[in-house]
N, C-alpha and C positions, 0 to 999 in steps of 0.2 A: 732522529727528529731535528729539524733546523730551527735555530732561534731567530732567524730572519723572517720578517713578514713577507708575504707575497708581494711581488712587484705590482705597483699600482694601488696598493692598499692605502686608504685614506689616513691610516695611523702612522705612516712613515715620516721620518725626519727629513727636512730639507737641507740642502748644502749650506744655505745661509745660517740655519740653526746650528748645524754641526760645527761650522767655522766659529761662530760666536761662543759655542760651548767650549771649544778648545782654547779660545782666548780667555774666556772667563775662568776655566779650570786652572790656568796658569797665573791668573791675577788674583791674588788673595792677600792675606795679612803679611805674607813674606815680602811683598813689595811695599805695601803701605806702612808697615812698621819695621819689619826685620831688616830692610835695606839700610836703615839708620845705623844698626850695629855693624854692618859691613863697612859703611863709611868711616866709622870710628876706628877701625883697625887698619883699613887699607888707604884711607885718605882719598885724594882725587883718583888714584889708580883703581878705585872701585869701578870706574868706567871700563878699564881693561879687564877687570874680573868679570863683569857682566858680559863683555864681548867674548871672552874665552868660553864662559859657560854657555852663551848663546850659540857659539860656533859648534860646541858639542851637541847642543839640542838640535841644531840643523842636521847634523850627521845622524843622530839617533832617529829623528822624525823621518828623514829620507829613507833610512833602512826599514823602519816600521811601515812607511807608506808603500815601499816595494812589496813587502810581504802581504800587507792588507789588500792591496789592489789585486794581487794574484789569488788571494783566498780570504774574502771578507768574512769575518766571524766576530760575534760578540765576545768570544773567548780571547780574541786578539793574540797577544804575545804568549799567552799560555798554550794556545793551540799551535802556534809556530814553534814553540820550544818542544812540544810533543813530537812534531814532525821532524825536527832537526836533531833532538837529543834523546828522545824517548819519552814514554808516558810518565815516568817518575819525575823528570824535569818539568814537564807541563803541569803535573799535579802540584809540585812544590811551589812554582811561581804563581800558579792560579790561587792556591790557598793563601800564600803569603800576601798577594795583592789584595785579596778579599779582607784578610785580617787587618792589613794596613788601612784600607778604606774605612772599615768599621771604626777603628780607633780614631782616625783623623776626623770622621764625622762627629764623634763624641767631643773631641777637642774643639772643633769649630762651633758646635752647639754651646759648649761651655764658655768659649771666648765671646760669642755674641751675647750670651746671657749675662756675662759680667758687665758688659757695657750698658745693656738695657736695664739691668738690675740697679746700676748706679743712678739711673734716671728715675726709676720707680722702686724705691727701696722697700715698699710694702709687700713685694712679691719676691720670694727667694730665687736665687740663681738656678737652683735645681729645678724649680717649677718652670722657669723660663726655658731652660734647656729642653725639658720634656714637651713644652708647647711647640717649640721650633721643630723638634723631631716629629711630632704629630702632624703639624701643618705640612711639612715637606714630604712626609709619607703619603699624605692624601694627594699631593701633586704627582708623586711617582706612581700612584695607583691609577691615575687617569690615563687616557689615550696617550701614547708616546708623543704624538704630534702636539698635544696640549702641554705636555711636559716640556717639549722643545721650545714652544712659544714662551712659556713661563721663564725658562732658563735664558732664552734669547734676551728678554727685557731685563732680567737680572744682570746679565753680563753687559748689556748695553749701558746700564747706569754706571757700572765700574769703568767702562771704556770712556764714557762721557766725562767722568770725574778726572781721569788721567789726561784726556785731551785738554780740558780746562786748565789743569795744573801745568801742562807743557806750554800753553799759550801765555798764561800769567807769568810763568817762570822765564820764558823768553823775553817778555816785556820788561821784567825786572833786570835781566842781564844787560839789555841794550838801552836801559834808561827811558823806557816809554811809560813808566808809571810816575805820575806827578808826585814830587816830594821825596822820591827815593833815588839815591845816588847810583849811577850806573857803574857796575863793577867790571863789566865785560867778562873776560876769561882770566883775569889776574889771579883769582882765588885758586886756579888750577896749579899755579907754580909757586905762589907765596905760601907762607906758613909751613916751611919745611920741604917744599918742592912737590912734584907730581907724585912721587912715591916716598912719602915721609918716613914710613916704617920699613922701607926696603922691600926686598923680595918676600921676606917673611910675612910682612903685612899684606902684600898682594895675595899670597897663598892662603892666608887666614880669611881674607875677604872672599876669595874664590870658593873656599869651603862653605862659606855661609850662603853665597848667592846661588850656587848651583842647585840647592834644594828649593829655591824659590820658583824654579821652573817646573816643579812637580805638578802633575795634573794635565799637562799638555797631551799626554798619551791617550786621553779619553776620546780624542778624535777618531782613532782606529776602532774603538769599541762602539761608538755611536754610529759611525758610517755604515756599519753592517745593517742598521735598521733604516736605511734610506732607499729610495726608489732605484737609484743607480749607484751602488756602493763604490764601484771602481772610479767613476767620475767624481763622486763626492769626496772620496779620499784624496784624490789627486788635487782637487781645487782647495779642499780644506787645509791640507798640509801646507801648501804654498801660502794661503791667506793667513793662517795662524802664525807661521814662522815670521813672516815679514812684519806683521803688526806687533807681535810680542817683542821682537827685538827692538823695534822703534820705541815702544812704550818703556821697556826696561832700560835700555841704554840712554834714551832721551831723558827719562826721569833721573837717572843717576847723574847725568851731565848737569841738569838743572840744579840738583841738590848741592853739588860741590862748587858750582859756579856762583850761585847766589849768596851762599854763606861759607865762611871758612870751615874746612872739614872737621876741625876740632871743636866746633861750637856744641855745647852740651845739649841744647835743644834739638839739634840735628840727629843725635843718637837716640833721643827719646821718641821723637816723632818727626821724621823728615818732611812729610807733606805739610803738617801743621806749621813747622818751623819756617819753611820757605814761604808759604802763603801768608804767614804772620807778618813777614817783611812788607807785604803789599797792604797791610792794615785792613784786611778783610774782617768785618765784624762776625762774631759767632763762629770763627773758623774752627775752634776746638770741637764744638758740637757738630758742625757740618762734616768734618772729617771722621768723627766718631761714627756718625750715621753711615758714611761711605764704607767704613771698615765693617760695620754690621752687615751691610748689603753684600760686601765681598765675602764675608764668612758664610752667610746664608746661601749665596750663590754656589760657592765651592762645596758646601755641605749638600746642596741639592744635586749637584753633578756627581758627587761621590756616592750618594745613595743609588743613583742610576747605575754608575759604573760597578759598584759592589754587587748589585742585584743581577746585572748581566753577566758578570764573571761567575757568580754562583750558579746561574742558569746554565752556562756553558759547562761548568764542572759536572752538573747533574746530567746533562746530555751525553757526556763522555763517561758516565757511570762512576764518577769520582766523588760526587755528592749524592745524597738521597734522591731517588727518582721523583718523589713527590714535589720537589722544587720546580719541576717543569709545568706544574698546573697553572693555567692562566684563567683570568676572570673574563667577563663579557667584553672588556676593553682590549682583550688580547695581551694584557699585561701579566707578566709572571709574578703574580701577587705573593706567592709563597716565598719567592726569592727576595722580594722587596721586604716583606714582613720579617723574614729570617734575618736579614741584615740589620734592620732598624731595631729589632727586639734586643739583640746583643748590644747595639749602640745605646739603647735606653738603660740596659743593665750597667754598662760602663759609666753612664751619666750618674746613675744613682750611687754607684760605688765611689765615684769621684766626689759626690756631694757628702758622703759619709766620711771619706778620708781624702780630702783634697790634696794634702801634701805627700801622699803616698801613691795613690792609684794612677792618676794621670801621668805624673813624671815617669813611673815605671812602665806604663803602656807606651808612652811616646819614645822612651829609650829603646823599647823592643822593636819598634818599627822605624826608628829614626833614620836608618840607612837603607831602608828597603827600596828607595828610589834608585840607588846605585845598583842594587841587585837586579831590579827590573830592567834597567837600561843595559846592564851587562848581559842578561839573557836575550834581550832584543838584538844586541850586536852580534853575539855568538850565533844565534839562530839564523840571522840574515846571512852571515858569512858562510855557514854550512849549507843553507838552502840555495843560495846563489851559486855556489860552486857545483852543487848537484844539477841545478837548472842549466848551467852553461855546458854541462857534459851531455845533456839530454835534448836533442833537437826538437822533440815533440812538446817541450815545455815553452809556453809563451808567457812572457812577463809584460803586462800592460804598462808598468812603471819600472824603470831601472835606476838603481842607485848610481849616481855619477861617480867617476873616479874609483870604481871597484877594481881590485880589492884594497887599494891603498888607503882610501878614506875610511873604509870599514875597520882596517887594522889600526888606523890613527885613532878612531873612536875608542877602540879597546885600550889603546895605550893611554889615552887621556883619562879614561875611567880608572885604569890601574894607578895612574899618578894621583888622582883624587883620593883613592883608597889609601895610598901611602901617606898622603898629607893627613888624612883622618887619623891614622895610627899615631901621629905625633901630637894630636890634640886630645886631652884627657876625656872631654865630654863626647867627642866623636868616636874615640876608641871604645868607650863604654857602649855606645850605640851599635857599633860594628860587632862587638862581642855578643851583645844581646840578640841582635838580628841573626848572627850565625847560630846561636843556640836555638832560636826559633825555627830556623831552616832545618836543623838537624831533627828537632822534635816533629816537625811536619813530615819530613821524609820517613822517619821511623813509623809514625802513625799511619801514613799512607801505605807503607809496605805491609804493615800488619793487616790493614783493611783489605788491600788487594789480595793478600794471601788467603784471608778468610773468605773473600768473595769467590776466588777460584776453587777453594775447597767445597763450598756450598754448591757451585755450579757442577763440579765434577761428581759430587754425590747425587745431585738431582738427575744428572745425565744417565746414571746407572739405575734409575727407576725408583729411587727413594722419594718420598714427599719432601717439599721444601722445609716443612717444620721439622722433619726427622733429620734433615741435613744440618739445620741450624743447631739442633740439640746435640748432634754428634760433634759438630764443630766446637760448641761450647765445652763439651766434655773433654775433647782433646786439648783445648787451651787450658782447662783446669789441671789436667794431668801434666801438661808441660810445665 
């Protein structure tokens, strides 16, 4: 069974919606808040850190675009890992991505609830989190076209906020704001120079900013539900990469040009700190609202991505077959509900033990982005080498500079992993993610072994119930 709607279906996503989803997926709290921490350790060289991370993203997205154009699928990189490395690899990366998405949804709901809860203290944060989960679940149960339109406007508001920030920031830099002294680009070299903390600071900043680009891979997942997946993927990848790089690198440049990099307010909230220089009233509340929108938008996109990955796992008999059931809107509602129910459980657990549950969960999935990108890079390298040897294989999109840029992407990812091993927090995340991968691989192997045993017994004439009973008895004896 295919997870892709029939061509011409009124429920398909448009290229415009997919492009905006990709942009919105990559623009979240990591840019609005987390970039300030990167500035604090890297100084003005955070611009270079964003450029390096952005270059890596360009490579990864071109690799993913090549595979997605040749084989559009809601399972995306999980399907490609299966083709390149075998079913176990596809199952591991598919389940890992789904678990990561569910946990990130919980974190985003909690973050948005914390802000709204500070405005309306009469309602607990846990209640707000569940309200957000419920509302966005309803959005994801609607026609996929309606979901796409909803996410388009969500993302549009984030993009509009960044564009306004860039315009005001440029005006501050060049002295076009009355009453504010023009600094030009002097802050880039003063206060210790462009790289005040040396290469160590640059590496620390790179380690922080690379995770801010997470979510951009949703383009390949969503494109599978468009009228023309191959065209949508090609256009969306180009559009997303250009805009995200401009937004990220441009924002970083404005931050360190308007204010000295070691300004305390810049680390706490870079957008608020910069716009505060322009004396904009209510800027704290305005930016807090923008962050809430960013979190809810990313949460909405992650619910979609998680449900489609779970659907793909079900279609490949890696997840329960019931997940494929659709409602009258042709939406895989079991996949949506299965994803958000676990998210709601995580929200409740976090409400009961806020200092234990969420930090533990986030540590477990903290470095899954690197694992996902690593699987994408290895899969593309393997599949492209096979395709180049087979004249019958036609690739609508080809990764430029192959195989050199593919190898470069793997080397860059390896370098980031090495950097992470020297950072205590990142090292903990890598170890937790590695443990999670081992657990998923082991459980998947057991599940597949059990499935094969049941199928073999059924093929010999036994009833499925007898096969299941025999399998259970054998496991008990073992």
